[in-house]
C-alpha positions as CSV (number, residue, x, y, z in Angstrom):
1,M,-1.1,32.7,23.3
2,K,-3.9,34.9,24.4
3,R,-2.8,38.5,23.7
4,R,-0.9,39.9,26.7
5,K,1.7,42.6,27.3
6,D,3.6,41.0,30.1
7,M,4.6,37.8,31.8
8,L,4.4,38.4,35.5
9,G,3.4,35.0,36.9
10,L,1.6,31.8,36.2
11,R,-1.2,32.2,38.6
12,G,-4.3,32.4,36.4
13,V,-2.5,31.6,33.1
14,E,-4.6,29.2,31.1
15,R,-3.5,25.7,30.1
16,A,-3.7,26.5,26.4
17,D,-1.3,29.5,26.9
18,I,1.2,27.4,28.8
19,E,1.1,24.7,26.1
20,E,1.7,27.3,23.4
21,I,4.8,28.6,25.3
22,L,6.2,25.1,25.7
23,D,5.5,24.2,22.1
24,T,7.1,27.4,20.9
25,A,10.1,26.7,23.1
26,E,10.6,23.3,21.4
27,Q,10.8,25.2,18.1
28,M,13.2,27.7,19.6
29,R,15.5,25.0,20.9
30,E,16.3,24.0,17.3
31,I,17.9,27.4,16.8
32,S,20.4,26.7,19.5
33,R,21.5,23.5,17.7
34,R,22.5,25.4,14.6
35,K,26.0,26.4,13.6
36,V,24.9,30.0,13.5
37,K,22.7,30.4,16.6
38,K,20.7,33.5,15.5
39,V,17.6,34.4,13.7
40,P,16.4,38.0,12.8
41,T,13.0,37.7,14.5
42,L,13.5,40.6,17.0
43,R,16.0,42.7,15.0
44,G,15.6,46.3,16.0
45,R,14.0,45.5,19.4
46,T,15.8,46.4,22.7
47,V,15.6,44.2,25.7
48,V,16.8,45.5,29.1
49,T,17.8,43.2,32.0
50,L,17.2,45.0,35.3
51,F,18.4,42.8,38.2
52,F,18.3,44.1,41.8
53,E,19.5,40.6,43.0
54,N,22.4,38.5,42.1
55,S,21.8,36.0,39.2
56,T,23.9,33.9,36.9
57,R,21.6,31.4,35.2
58,T,18.5,33.6,34.7
59,R,20.3,36.8,33.6
60,T,22.6,35.0,31.2
61,S,19.7,32.9,29.9
62,F,17.5,35.9,29.1
63,D,20.5,37.8,27.6
64,L,21.3,34.8,25.3
65,A,17.7,34.4,24.4
66,A,17.4,38.0,23.3
67,K,20.6,37.9,21.3
68,R,19.7,34.7,19.5
69,L,16.5,36.5,18.3
70,S,18.8,39.4,17.2
71,A,17.5,41.9,19.8
72,D,19.8,44.5,21.2
73,T,20.4,44.0,24.9
74,L,21.3,46.4,27.7
75,G,22.1,45.2,31.3
76,F,21.6,47.2,34.5
77,S,23.3,45.9,37.6
78,V,22.2,47.2,41.0
79,S,25.8,47.2,42.3
80,T,26.8,49.8,39.7
81,S,23.6,51.7,39.3
82,S,22.3,54.8,40.9
83,T,20.1,52.8,43.3
84,T,23.2,52.5,45.5
85,K,23.0,56.3,45.8
86,G,19.4,56.2,46.9
87,E,17.5,56.3,43.5
88,T,14.1,54.6,43.7
89,L,12.9,51.8,41.5
90,M,10.5,54.2,39.7
91,D,13.2,56.7,39.0
92,T,15.4,54.0,37.6
93,A,12.5,52.8,35.4
94,R,11.9,56.4,34.2
95,T,15.5,56.6,33.1
96,I,15.2,53.3,31.3
97,Y,12.0,54.5,29.6
98,A,13.8,57.5,28.2
99,M,16.0,55.0,26.3
100,S,12.9,53.5,24.5
101,P,13.2,49.8,25.4
102,D,10.8,47.2,24.1
103,A,11.0,44.9,27.0
104,V,12.4,44.9,30.5
105,V,13.4,41.7,32.4
106,V,13.1,42.5,36.1
107,R,14.4,40.7,39.2
108,H,13.8,42.3,42.5
109,A,13.8,41.3,46.2
110,C,10.3,42.9,46.7
111,A,7.3,40.9,45.7
112,G,5.2,42.9,43.2
113,A,8.0,45.1,41.8
114,P,7.6,43.8,38.2
115,H,3.8,44.4,38.5
116,L,4.4,48.0,39.5
117,L,6.5,48.6,36.4
118,A,4.0,46.8,34.2
119,R,1.2,49.1,35.4
120,H,3.1,52.4,34.9
121,F,5.1,51.8,31.7
122,P,4.1,50.6,28.3
123,W,7.0,48.3,27.6
124,T,6.7,44.5,28.0
125,V,7.8,43.4,31.5
126,L,9.0,39.9,32.2
127,N,9.3,38.8,35.8
128,A,12.6,37.1,36.5
129,G,11.8,36.6,40.2
130,D,10.1,39.0,42.6
131,G,10.8,38.3,46.3
132,I,9.1,35.1,47.4
133,N,6.2,35.6,45.0
134,E,6.9,34.1,41.5
135,H,9.5,33.1,39.0
136,P,7.4,32.1,35.9
137,S,10.1,31.5,33.3
138,Q,11.8,29.0,35.7
139,A,8.6,27.0,36.2
140,L,8.0,27.0,32.4
141,L,11.5,25.6,31.7
142,D,10.9,23.0,34.5
143,M,7.6,21.9,32.9
144,L,9.3,21.7,29.4
145,T,12.1,19.6,30.9
146,M,9.5,17.3,32.6
147,R,7.5,17.0,29.4
148,D,10.6,16.0,27.4
149,R,11.6,13.3,29.9
150,F,8.1,11.8,30.2
151,A,7.9,11.7,26.4
152,E,11.1,9.5,26.5
153,I,9.9,7.3,29.3
154,D,6.3,6.5,28.3
155,G,5.2,9.0,25.7
156,G,3.0,10.8,28.1
157,G,2.8,14.4,29.3
158,L,2.2,16.3,32.6
159,E,-1.4,15.2,33.1
160,G,-1.8,13.0,36.2
161,R,1.9,13.1,37.2
162,K,2.9,13.5,40.8
163,V,5.6,16.2,41.4
164,A,7.2,16.4,44.8
165,I,8.8,19.8,45.7
166,V,11.1,19.3,48.7
167,G,12.8,21.8,50.9
168,D,12.3,25.5,51.5
169,V,8.9,25.7,49.8
170,Q,7.8,28.6,52.1
171,H,10.4,31.1,50.7
172,S,10.6,29.8,47.1
173,R,9.2,31.8,44.2
174,V,10.2,28.8,42.0
175,A,7.9,26.5,44.0
176,R,5.0,28.9,43.7
177,S,5.2,29.3,40.0
178,N,5.6,25.6,39.6
179,I,2.6,24.9,41.8
180,F,0.4,27.2,39.7
181,G,1.7,26.0,36.4
182,L,1.8,22.2,37.1
183,T,-1.7,22.1,38.6
184,T,-3.1,24.0,35.6
185,M,-1.5,21.3,33.4
186,G,-3.2,18.5,35.4
187,A,-0.3,17.4,37.7
188,K,-0.6,16.8,41.4
189,V,1.9,18.7,43.6
190,L,3.2,17.3,46.8
191,V,5.4,19.5,49.1
192,A,7.6,18.5,51.9
193,G,10.1,20.1,54.2
194,P,10.8,21.2,57.8
195,G,7.9,22.8,59.5
196,T,9.6,26.2,59.4
197,M,10.0,25.9,55.6
198,C,6.7,24.2,54.8
199,R,4.1,25.6,57.1
200,S,0.4,24.8,57.2
201,D,-0.6,28.1,55.5
202,L,0.7,26.5,52.2
203,A,-2.6,24.6,52.3
204,A,-4.1,27.8,50.7
205,L,-2.3,26.7,47.6
206,P,-3.3,23.6,45.5
207,V,-0.8,21.3,47.1
208,E,-0.7,18.3,49.4
209,I,1.6,19.0,52.4
210,R,3.8,16.3,53.8
211,H,6.6,16.5,56.3
212,T,8.1,13.1,55.7
213,V,10.4,13.3,52.7
214,D,10.6,9.5,52.2
215,D,6.8,9.4,51.6
216,V,6.9,11.8,48.7
217,V,10.1,10.3,47.3
218,A,8.4,6.9,47.1
219,E,5.4,8.0,45.1
220,A,6.7,10.9,43.0
221,D,7.2,10.9,39.2
222,V,9.4,14.0,39.7
223,I,11.5,15.1,42.7
224,M,12.3,18.8,42.7
225,M,14.8,19.7,45.4
226,L,15.0,23.4,46.4
227,R,17.9,25.5,47.6
228,I,17.7,26.9,51.1
229,Q,16.8,30.5,50.7
230,R,19.5,31.8,53.1
231,E,19.3,35.4,51.7
232,R,15.6,35.6,52.5
233,L,15.5,33.7,55.8
234,G,16.9,36.3,58.1
235,R,17.4,34.3,61.3
236,A,18.1,30.6,60.9
237,V,15.1,28.3,60.7
238,L,17.0,25.1,60.9
239,P,19.6,23.8,63.4
240,S,22.4,23.1,60.9
241,A,23.1,22.2,57.3
242,R,24.2,18.7,58.4
243,E,20.9,18.0,60.1
244,Y,19.0,19.3,57.1
245,A,20.9,17.0,54.8
246,A,20.2,14.0,57.1
247,F,16.5,14.6,57.3
248,Y,15.6,16.3,54.0
249,G,18.5,15.9,51.6
250,L,18.3,13.7,48.5
251,D,21.1,11.2,48.6
252,L,21.6,7.8,46.9
253,D,20.1,5.8,49.8
254,R,16.9,7.9,49.7
255,L,16.8,7.8,45.9
256,K,16.7,4.0,46.0
257,R,13.2,4.3,47.6
258,A,12.0,6.1,44.5
259,R,10.7,4.6,41.3
260,P,13.6,3.7,38.9
261,D,12.7,6.3,36.3
262,V,12.0,9.2,38.7
263,V,13.1,12.6,37.4
264,V,15.4,14.6,39.6
265,M,15.4,18.4,39.3
266,H,16.9,21.4,41.0
267,P,16.5,25.1,39.9
268,G,20.1,26.0,41.0
269,P,22.4,27.1,42.3
270,I,23.0,23.8,44.1
271,N,24.2,23.4,47.7
272,R,25.9,20.1,47.1
273,G,25.8,17.8,50.1
274,V,22.9,19.8,51.7
275,E,19.7,19.5,49.7
276,I,21.1,17.1,47.1
277,A,24.1,14.8,47.1
278,A,26.7,15.3,44.3
279,D,26.3,11.7,43.0
280,V,22.5,12.3,42.7
281,A,22.8,15.7,41.0
282,D,25.2,14.2,38.4
283,G,23.4,10.9,38.2
284,P,21.3,9.3,35.4
285,N,18.0,10.5,36.9
286,S,19.1,14.1,37.0
287,V,17.9,16.6,34.3
288,I,19.5,19.6,35.9
289,L,21.6,20.5,32.9
290,D,18.6,20.0,30.6
291,Q,16.8,22.6,32.7
292,V,19.6,25.1,31.9
293,T,19.4,24.3,28.2
294,N,15.6,24.6,28.2
295,G,15.8,27.9,30.0
296,I,17.2,29.6,26.9
297,A,14.5,28.1,24.7
298,V,11.7,29.1,27.0
299,R,12.9,32.7,27.4
300,M,13.3,32.9,23.6
301,A,9.7,31.7,23.3
302,L,8.4,34.3,25.8
303,L,10.3,37.2,24.1
304,F,9.0,36.0,20.7
305,L,5.3,35.6,21.8
306,L,5.2,38.9,23.7
307,L,7.3,41.2,21.5
308,G,6.1,39.6,18.3
309,N,2.6,40.9,19.1
310,A,3.5,44.2,20.8
311,D,1.9,47.4,19.7
312,D,4.0,50.5,19.2
313,H,4.8,52.2,22.5
314,A,2.4,54.6,24.0
315,Q,3.4,57.4,26.3
316,A,4.1,56.5,29.9
317,P,1.6,58.0,32.3
């Protein structure tokens, strides 16, 4: 991978770099299959998880990834940190800097927060989701999962595939990172959802906008259903969950219109019965649990590729 200090997003990341991350993740996956799931690669390194939003999968996945590479880990939770007393992000970061970390994994409700830390501090910053901007590690694990399934189906890769992203695309950082990553890898991205969640300004991104879900379901190689971003919506932008499920949810009847080997994905957490029916989420086309497994491997790969090439820390400005 081209030498870099941070992983802040997939916009502008070259295809060769994405391929190297995915190839490295395949190797890292083997470690998780061993009886002793640990290697000494990052022994002596310290990885801090700094999450200003709730998270289960991403935080646990990064924590496990660091531990399987033998790094020391330290978690900061906003609910128990001094930010509840009015401390700023930069003050919290300066406190962490005094502890000499090697990498900080950041999730924040404000877009650009990880970029701010990356500019002002010498440690490696990994973006675990910033507002409605990007979530690069999620998109990378999604692409690895797709690549695995296509290899099983027809021996192919991501080039030329049609990936439908359905639901609250407007407020989804997962969607944005997937759009950047998938199009770089040669896939075509279709997006569909209610007008309030899939507005015309998305045309500025390399996507084809649809508002009829059945159209994208019929032609897609992958259907990625998105969770409604209730915590970011403020006032409701849809009449009811029942109406959303009826018009935009993926159930068995709608899935019958798709190709038989279509790949069904969801970044989680799932609102069962809203964006996706339980029998679809747990069905043979679903790779949702594979996404979770691949998340650890991808985050191991990122930590290995970034910290394995890191220089000794300089002084923070």
